[in-house]
N, C-alpha and C positions, 0 to 999 in steps of 0.2 A: 452912845449906845442906845439900845431899845429899853422899853419899860413894859412890864406885864403884870397882870392881876389874874389870879385864879380863885374861884369860889366853888365850894362843895357843901351842900346842906339842904335845908328847907328851901323850896322854890322861892325865888325872889325875882323882881324885875331886873332886867339887864342894867337899867339905869342906876340900880343900887350900888354898882361898883364903877359905873362909867361917868355919869353926870352928877349924881346927888352928893357924894362926899366932896368936901372942900379940896381934897387932894386925890380925887379919883383918876380914872384913866384920862379924861379930857384935860384935867389940870396938869397931870404928869406929861402930857404931850406938849404943853406950852412951856412949862417951867419945872423940869425935873431937877432932882438934887444931885444928879450924876456930874461929877467934876469934869468940866471941859465940854460937856454936851448937854445943854439944858433944853434943847428943842428936839422933839421927835416928830418931824413933819413929813416923813417919807412914806406915809400910808399907815393903815391900821387894819385890824381884823378882829372878829369875834367868832367863837364857835360855842354852841350851846346844845344841850341834850333835852329831848322830850321823850323819855322812854316809853310812855304810853302810846306813842305814835310810831316810833322807830328807834332802834339803837344807834342809828347813824346820825351824827351831829348836823345841825344846821350851821351854815357858815355865811358870814357877810364880810367882804373885804373891799377896800377902795384905796387908791393911791393918793387921795386928797388928805390933807391934815385932819385929824379926828375932830378938832375943835370947829372946823368949818363945814362939816358934813351934816346937813339937816336930816338926811335919811337915817343916820346913826342915832340922832336924838329921838326921832319919831319912832323908830323901831324899838329902841331900848326902853321907852316908857310904857310900851304895851305888850312886851314879851317877857314871860317868866320862865325860869329854869332852875333846877337844883344843881346844875353843873355848868359852869361858865368859864371860858378862857377869853381873855381880852388882851390885846397887844398893840402897842404903837411903835413905829419903826424909825430909827435913825440909820440910814443905809450905810453899810460898810462894804461888804461883798455883794455884788448884784445890782442891776439897774432898778430904777423906781418904776416898777410895773406891777400889775395886780397879782401875777403869779409868784412874785417875790414877797408878798405880804403874808404874815403869820396870822393865825395858826395854820399849819399844814395838817391835812387830814388824810387818813387811809383807812377805809372801812369804818370801824367804830372807834378808831383812835384819833386823838387830836394832839398836836405838838407845837410848842413854841420855844424860842431861844432868845436869850439876851447875852451877847458876847461875840466872839470870833474864834475861828480856827486859824492859828498863825500859819503863814506860808501856804495859804489855801490853794492858790493857783498852781503852786508847785506840787501839792499833795493831792489835788482833786482827783487826778486819774488813779492814783494808788487807792484812794478811798472807794471810788466808784467800782474799781475792779474787785473789791471785797463784797459788793452788793449782789443780791440775787436778781434774776431777770425781772421778777415782778416788782421788786423795790426800785430798780433802775427805771422801769417804765413809768413809775409813779412820779418821777421828777419832771416838773414842768417849768421850773424857774432856774435861776443861776446862783442862788445863795449857798453859802456854806451850811446854813441851817437846814436846808432841805436835803442836801446830800448827807448830812449827819442823820437826819430822820430816816433816810433810805438805809443807812447802815444799821440803825436801830431796828427797823422793820425786818431786815435780813436776820439779825440776831434773834429777834422776837419769834419769827416764824420757825427758826431752828429749835428754839426752846419749846414752842408749842408742839412741834412734831415729836420732840423727845418726851414731853409730858403726856401727850395723848397716846403714844405707843406704850407708855407704862400702865395707863389705866383704861385703855380703849376696850370697851366691851364689844362682843360680837353683834353684828347687825346695825351698828350705829354709823351713820354717814357723816363724815367730817368735811370741812372745807377743802375744795380742790381748786387749783388754778384753771381748771377747765370751764368754770363758770364764765359766761360772757358778761355778766353784770355783777362784779364782785362787791359793789357797794350795797347790794341787797343781802349779802351773806356775812354777818358778823362772825367774829371768832367764836369758837366753841364755848358754850356755857360751862363746860367741865373744867375750864382753866381757872385757877385761882390767881387772878391778876394782882392781888395784894402781895403775893410772893413772887410772881413772875416778872411784873413790870420793874420793881426795884432791882432785881438781879440783872435783868437785861440792860437797864440804864447804866448800872454800875459797870458792867462788862464793856459797854459801848464807850463810856467815858475813858476807862482805862486803856481801851484799844486806841482811841484817838491820842491820848497822852503818850503812849508808846510810839505811835507813828511820828509825832512831833519830835520826841526825844531821839529817835533813830535818825531823823532827818538832820537834826542839829549835830549829832555825832559824826555822821557820814560827810557833812559839809564843813567840818572843823569849827563849827560855832560853839560846840560844847566838847570839852575834852572827855574822852571815854573813861579816863581815870577818875573822873568826878562822879561816875554813876555808882550808886550805893547798892551793891549786890543785886538782889532780885527785885528791889523796890523801885518805884517810879521816882526818879530824881526830878528836882525842879528844873524846868527848861529856862533858857535865856529869854525866849519870847513868851508873851502872856496869852496862853490859850484859855479864854474865858468861856465857861460852859455852864451858865445858869439856864437850866432846861426844865421844861414841865411837859409831862405826858399823862393823858387820861383816857380811859375807856368809858367815861361817864359815871362810873361807880367808884373807881380807885384813882388816886392821883399820886404821882411821884414827881418831886421837884428838887433839883440839885443846885447847890452853890459850889462851884468848883473853878479852880484855876491851876494850870500846869506850871505857872511861874511863881514869882514872889507872892505869897499869900496876902501881903499888905495891899496888893493891887486888885484884889477880887471885887467884883461887882456886889452891890448890896442885895439882900433878900431877907424878907421878914415873914413870920407866920403868926396867926392868931386863931384861937378856936373857942367855942362856947355854944350855948344852946340856941342863941339867936343873934342876928346882926340888926342893929338899930340905927336909924338916921333921924336927925333933927336939925334942919337949917344948916346943912354942911357938916355937922358933927357926925361922927361915925364911931360906933363902939360895938363890941361883942359882949353880950350879957344875957340875963334871964328876963324875959318879959313877964308881966303878971299873968297873962293868959297862955304862957308857954306850957304845953302839955307834959313836957319832960325836962328835967334839969340836966340831962346828959349832953355832953359837948358835941353836938352833931352838925355844927357849922364850922367850916375851916376856910380861912382866907390865907393865901400865899401871894405876896406882892413885892415888887421891886422896891417900893417905898411905902411907908405908912399912909393909910387912906385919909387921915385927918390928924390934926395936931393932938387931939385927945384919944386917938386910936391906940389902944394898948396892944402891943405886939412884941414879939421876941425876934432877935436877929438869928437867922439860920447860921450855925457855925460853918466856917470855911471848910470846904472839901467834905461836906455832909449832904445828906438828902433827907427831905421830909416825905413821909409816906402816910397817906390817910385814905379812908374809904367811907362810903355812905353809912355803914353800920357803926361808925364811931371809932374804928381802929385808928391809932396814931402812933408814929414813932419817928425819931430822928436818928439816922444811922450814918456812921462814917463810910466814906467811899474808898479811901485807901486801905 
């Protein structure tokens, strides 16, 4: 499977999570700790935010292995950001092409995925039929991850419309699909994404779980007598949905599986005032010159970034929520 790293906090060089840690993104692309899939060589991608220039993230992707791409090393050592997504791919659904590399972006949102939607080729049309026109038109590749992002965008825009109608003052112009260049128009600043993003991600995950569950019941894979009332029962197949989405200020990351919880992919988090590096060592802590002891650096990663990197495992079927102001929570998805 894939590996990913997310960082939110004081601006750092991209290399701080890609090349400098002993088990950063480059190291995880060569020898990850994922059972059965230690090599993630089917492309990579990074997105990063520079809000003083634009709310739209910068993106760099390539189908070469991350460890052999000289441009990645050169770019990451001279580029700083306070919000970074980084991903290396081990292809499951979809060819090895640039458009299938994560992160995927839409306006001011970035998205990445580690896992799979089971029966994707059978369910792809059903999922796409749930997507809005604008979300469908966003899809450029062939992965389950991007189709899942389109479904998320559909649900997100519905929630935005609902939220803005509740608080919309007169005379305020909101985003319309009539714009010819939507990348220049971020979502309304009136939206509290620390509340909206977790709600929509949870709804989207549960929606996919229900689709997989219904498919198994209708095809005799799962006996409908095993379904536990209104709750989402464990599926026979393993739908693995380790997801991360950000608008550059708020991040939500999930660790979720529709099947046996023992088979969930790993995901870790760590937070503190600063992130520090020393000859491959990586730790979160307080520097002597740190202006504030508040925990305003957050790292979410598929694997610890170094042997001495103090981090906590995200509970299975939970999501991590954090923002640039220091808000942090771990919430159940079911």
